[in-house]
C-alpha positions as CSV (number, residue, x, y, z in Angstrom):
1,X,43.3,-10.4,50.7
2,X,44.6,-8.0,53.3
3,X,47.4,-6.8,51.2
4,X,45.0,-6.1,48.3
5,X,42.6,-4.3,50.6
6,X,45.4,-2.2,52.1
7,X,46.5,-1.2,48.6
8,X,43.0,-0.2,47.7
9,X,42.6,1.9,50.8
10,X,46.0,3.6,50.1
11,X,44.8,4.3,46.5
12,X,41.8,6.2,47.9
13,X,39.0,3.5,47.8
14,X,36.5,4.3,50.5
15,X,34.5,1.1,50.7
16,X,35.3,-2.6,50.4
17,X,32.7,-5.3,49.8
18,X,33.7,-8.7,51.0
19,X,32.0,-11.2,48.6
20,X,32.4,-14.9,48.3
21,X,30.4,-18.1,47.8
22,X,30.1,-18.3,51.6
23,X,31.9,-15.5,53.5
24,X,30.9,-16.9,56.9
25,X,33.0,-20.0,56.1
26,X,36.2,-18.0,55.6
27,X,39.2,-20.0,56.7
28,X,37.4,-23.4,56.9
29,X,39.4,-24.7,54.0
30,X,42.6,-23.5,55.6
31,X,41.7,-25.0,58.9
32,X,41.9,-21.5,60.4
33,X,45.7,-21.4,60.0
34,X,47.6,-18.4,61.2
35,X,49.4,-16.3,58.7
36,X,51.4,-13.1,59.1
37,X,50.4,-9.7,57.8
38,X,52.1,-6.4,58.8
39,X,54.4,-8.4,60.9
40,X,51.6,-9.7,63.1
41,X,49.9,-13.1,63.3
42,X,46.4,-13.1,61.9
43,X,44.2,-16.2,62.1
44,X,42.3,-17.1,58.9
45,X,38.9,-16.6,60.4
46,X,36.0,-14.2,59.7
47,X,36.3,-12.2,63.0
48,X,40.1,-11.7,62.6
49,X,39.6,-10.8,58.9
50,X,37.1,-8.1,59.8
51,X,39.3,-6.7,62.6
52,X,42.2,-6.4,60.2
53,X,40.1,-4.8,57.4
54,X,38.7,-2.4,60.0
55,X,42.2,-1.0,60.6
56,X,42.2,0.6,57.2
57,X,39.6,3.2,58.2
58,X,37.2,2.6,55.3
59,X,33.8,1.1,55.0
60,X,33.8,-2.7,55.2
61,X,30.6,-4.5,54.0
62,X,29.9,-8.2,54.3
63,X,28.0,-10.1,51.6
64,X,26.8,-13.8,51.3
65,X,27.1,-14.5,55.0
66,X,25.2,-17.6,56.0
67,X,23.7,-17.5,59.6
68,X,26.3,-19.8,61.2
69,X,27.6,-19.3,64.8
70,X,30.8,-17.7,63.5
71,X,28.8,-14.7,62.3
72,X,27.8,-13.9,65.9
73,X,31.4,-13.0,66.6
74,X,31.4,-10.1,64.1
75,X,28.3,-8.4,65.3
76,X,30.1,-6.7,68.3
77,X,32.6,-5.3,65.7
78,X,29.6,-3.6,64.0
79,X,28.3,-2.3,67.3
80,X,31.8,-0.8,67.9
81,X,31.8,0.9,64.5
82,X,34.7,-1.1,63.2
83,X,32.8,-2.5,60.2
84,X,29.5,-1.5,58.7
85,X,26.4,-2.7,60.6
86,X,25.3,-4.6,57.5
87,X,24.8,-8.3,56.7
88,X,23.8,-9.8,53.4
89,X,22.4,-13.2,54.5
90,X,20.8,-15.4,51.7
91,X,18.1,-17.0,53.8
92,X,16.3,-18.2,50.6
93,X,13.2,-19.6,52.3
94,X,11.6,-20.2,55.7
95,X,9.7,-23.5,55.3
96,X,11.7,-26.3,56.9
97,X,10.6,-28.6,54.1
98,X,11.9,-26.3,51.4
99,X,15.0,-25.4,53.3
100,X,15.8,-29.1,53.6
101,X,15.2,-29.6,49.9
102,X,17.6,-26.7,49.2
103,X,20.1,-28.4,51.5
104,X,20.0,-25.5,53.9
105,X,20.3,-26.4,57.6
106,X,18.6,-23.3,59.0
107,X,15.2,-23.1,60.5
108,X,12.9,-20.1,60.6
109,X,12.6,-20.2,64.4
110,X,16.4,-20.3,65.0
111,X,16.9,-17.6,62.4
112,X,14.4,-15.3,64.1
113,X,16.2,-15.9,67.4
114,X,19.5,-15.1,65.9
115,X,18.3,-11.9,64.2
116,X,16.8,-10.8,67.5
117,X,20.2,-11.4,69.2
118,X,22.1,-9.5,66.5
119,X,19.7,-6.5,66.9
120,X,20.1,-6.6,70.6
121,X,23.9,-6.4,70.3
122,X,23.8,-3.9,67.4
123,X,20.5,-2.0,67.1
124,X,21.8,-0.3,63.9
125,X,22.3,-3.5,62.0
126,X,20.8,-3.7,58.5
127,X,20.0,-7.2,57.2
128,X,19.6,-7.8,53.5
129,X,18.5,-11.2,52.1
130,X,17.2,-12.9,49.0
131,X,14.5,-15.5,48.6
132,X,13.3,-18.0,46.0
133,X,9.6,-18.5,45.3
134,X,8.1,-21.5,43.5
135,X,10.9,-23.9,44.4
136,X,9.9,-27.4,43.3
137,X,7.5,-28.9,45.8
138,X,6.6,-25.5,47.4
139,X,3.0,-25.6,48.5
140,X,0.8,-22.7,49.5
141,X,1.5,-23.5,53.1
142,X,5.2,-23.4,52.5
143,X,4.8,-20.0,50.8
144,X,2.6,-18.7,53.7
145,X,5.4,-19.7,56.1
146,X,7.8,-17.6,54.0
147,X,5.5,-14.6,54.1
148,X,5.0,-15.0,57.9
149,X,8.8,-15.1,58.3
150,X,9.1,-11.8,56.4
151,X,6.5,-10.2,58.6
152,X,8.2,-11.4,61.7
153,X,11.8,-10.8,60.7
154,X,11.2,-7.3,59.3
155,X,14.3,-7.4,57.2
156,X,15.7,-4.1,55.8
157,X,16.4,-5.1,52.2
158,X,15.0,-8.0,50.3
159,X,15.3,-9.4,46.8
160,X,13.3,-12.3,45.4
161,X,13.6,-14.6,42.4
162,X,11.0,-16.9,40.9
163,X,12.5,-20.4,40.6
164,X,13.8,-21.0,37.2
165,X,14.7,-24.6,36.2
166,X,18.3,-25.1,35.2
167,X,19.2,-28.1,32.9
168,X,20.8,-30.8,35.0
169,X,20.0,-29.3,38.4
170,X,19.1,-31.7,41.1
171,X,16.2,-29.5,42.2
172,X,14.4,-30.5,39.0
173,X,14.0,-34.0,40.5
174,X,12.4,-32.8,43.8
175,X,8.8,-32.4,42.7
176,X,6.5,-31.1,40.0
177,X,7.5,-27.7,38.7
178,X,4.9,-25.1,39.5
179,X,3.5,-23.1,36.6
180,X,5.5,-20.0,35.8
181,X,2.5,-17.8,36.5
182,X,2.3,-19.1,40.1
183,X,6.0,-18.8,40.7
184,X,6.0,-15.2,39.5
185,X,2.8,-14.3,41.3
186,X,4.3,-15.5,44.6
187,X,7.5,-13.4,43.9
188,X,5.4,-10.3,43.3
189,X,3.3,-10.9,46.4
190,X,6.5,-11.4,48.5
191,X,8.0,-8.1,47.2
192,X,4.7,-6.3,47.9
193,X,4.8,-7.4,51.5
194,X,8.4,-6.4,51.8
195,X,7.8,-3.1,50.2
196,X,5.5,-2.1,53.0
197,X,8.1,-3.2,55.6
198,X,10.8,-1.3,53.8
199,X,8.7,1.9,53.6
200,X,8.0,1.8,57.3
201,X,11.7,1.3,58.1
202,X,12.8,4.2,55.8
203,X,10.1,6.5,57.1
204,X,11.4,6.0,60.6
205,X,14.7,7.6,59.5
206,X,13.1,10.9,58.6
207,X,14.5,13.8,60.8
208,X,17.6,11.7,61.7
209,X,21.2,12.6,60.8
210,X,23.2,10.0,59.0
211,X,26.5,9.6,57.3
212,X,26.6,9.1,53.5
213,X,29.2,8.3,50.9
214,X,28.9,10.2,47.7
215,X,28.7,8.1,44.5
216,X,27.9,10.7,41.9
217,X,27.0,14.4,41.3
218,X,24.7,15.1,38.3
219,X,22.6,18.0,37.0
220,X,20.0,17.5,39.8
221,X,22.4,17.2,42.8
222,X,24.3,14.6,44.8
223,X,23.6,10.9,44.8
224,X,25.0,9.0,47.8
225,X,24.5,5.9,49.9
226,X,24.2,5.4,53.6
227,X,25.8,2.6,55.6
228,X,22.5,0.6,55.0
229,X,23.0,0.7,51.2
230,X,25.2,-1.6,49.2
231,X,26.1,-0.3,45.7
232,X,23.8,-1.3,42.8
233,X,21.5,-3.5,44.9
234,X,20.1,-1.3,47.6
235,X,18.6,2.2,47.9
236,X,20.2,5.6,47.4
237,X,20.2,8.9,49.3
238,X,19.4,11.9,47.1
239,X,20.7,15.4,48.0
240,X,18.7,17.5,45.4
241,X,20.3,20.8,44.7
242,X,23.6,20.0,46.5
243,X,26.5,20.2,44.0
244,X,29.4,20.9,46.4
245,X,30.6,17.3,46.6
246,X,32.8,14.8,44.9
247,X,32.5,11.0,44.5
248,X,34.2,9.5,47.6
249,X,33.2,12.3,50.0
250,X,31.6,11.5,53.3
251,X,28.8,13.9,54.3
252,X,26.6,14.3,57.4
253,X,23.0,14.7,56.2
254,X,19.6,15.1,57.7
255,X,16.9,12.8,56.2
256,X,13.8,14.9,55.1
257,X,11.8,12.3,53.2
258,X,11.6,8.7,52.1
259,X,9.8,6.3,49.8
260,X,9.8,2.5,49.5
261,X,13.5,2.3,48.5
262,X,15.3,5.6,48.8
263,X,16.0,8.5,51.2
264,X,16.0,12.2,50.5
265,X,18.2,14.5,52.6
266,X,20.1,17.7,53.0
267,X,23.6,18.5,54.2
268,X,23.8,19.6,57.8
């Protein structure tokens, strides 16, 4: 992985997304064995992987990171500016009953404590997550717990999916499948709650100066992303009327406006 990342950096790539089924478990299958890269020993563990990737001087963004204790070790690296202060954590739900049915060990209380600790260490951290509504057996009380979690956690980026039965999936045996209308209504309600949270968080960025990475220049200006924005799934930063840029450029910009998902800025 490190050799591939180094080659990409040398080729001019400005951002690397670390994506796996469970990035936080990196090295478990290898029993955290030590390998050699660049003539130096590197343990196969998430923290050491991030430290090595940071040495390439490009943006490093972590996805599909479950909230295990090993993740706590990489938050200081974010605070030090070595990797992006961004975590994609698939919490999926907040009700203990539903989490257990999903075979997820986390609890909402422990998760909120961990998020608070992460923010204490790295105030800039951006947390993205995804949730499932209408999972078999989900009651109104379970869904209310999920909404309360969203309001308490105030996550930066959220995606939601209405549960969809898959043939042969064990979840189909967990309880009566809720009507599609209820599953979808709950998804829409969750996203409406999150939209207000997102709008408040983005509005707080107005008048601040941030670094952005240019993705595209079109007939209206420059389209970029901040450290808080993963490609294709998060928001964008629009620099209307600015054409003096190329994809891959880093710019310092001042945020002048915001909506529920995107920022609008001008080069400083």
